[in-house]
C-alpha positions, -999 to +999 in steps of 0.1 A: +896+230+706+869+216+729+843+193+714+806+199+718+789+175+743+770+147+726+732+151+730+717+125+753+694+100+736+658+101+746+649+076+774+629+053+750+658+050+726+682+043+755+659+016+768+656-001+734+694+000+731+699-016+765+673-043+758+687-053+724+723-051+736+714-074+766+694-098+743+723-102+718+748-110+746+724-134+762+716-152+729+753-154+721+760-170+755+732-194+753+742-205+718+779-205+728+788-181+700+822-165+702+826-128+703+842-131+669+812-149+655+789-122+669+811-095+654+808-111+620+771-117+623+762-081+633+788-064+612+807-048+641+844-048+650+857-073+674+866-045+698+830-031+697+816-066+705+841-070+733+828-038+748+792-050+742+799-082+761+816-062+788+786-039+793+805-008+781+788-004+748+751-003+738+739-010+703+726+022+687+696+024+664+714+052+645+739+025+633+712+008+613+731-021+598+745-032+632+711-026+649+691-046+623+716-075+622+716-077+660+678-078+660+680-106+634+705-126+655+681-124+685+652-134+663+672-164+650+678-175+686+641-172+695+629-189+664+654-218+667+645-223+704+608-224+696+615-253+671+641-274+689+629-267+725+663-267+743+695-246+741+715-278+738+695-288+707+698-253+693+736-253+697+738-288+680+715-276+651+736-245+645+768-265+642+754-295+624+754-302+587+723-289+569+717-302+534+688-278+528+711-248+536+742-263+520+764-257+551+762-256+589+741-226+598+769-213+621+790-208+590+762-190+571+753-165+599+787-148+596+773-129+566+741-108+564+727-128+535+734-160+553+717-148+585+686-139+565+687-172+547+688-192+579+660-171+593+638-177+562+645-214+567+635-213+603+604-193+595+594-219+570+600-247+595+580-229+622+551-225+597+549-263+594+545-268+631 
């Protein structure tokens, strides 16, 4: 039995998907996050993230959890960089102990609530600048 062809996404959606997909991969490379860490952070399978890094998969707004967590991961990167100024400092901050958060941020972002908690912390820090 033949399957019906999948409808093509509209160009605006396809463009958003390409932009967010590229931004996630770029942020991960710049922060030296492993594919496994990215998979945990955005709630995707390791195989899906491998295809994402290889350019064979685009994030899809229809997969709302994955899409929203990916956008939060990019937002984390941008917020952190605006505070610490360099990618080297950002990598060190992510992996360093943080008494206010109770753990290194890299450990927290593996879960959605931890990712949001780290973002709230960064937003509060940016508000003081």
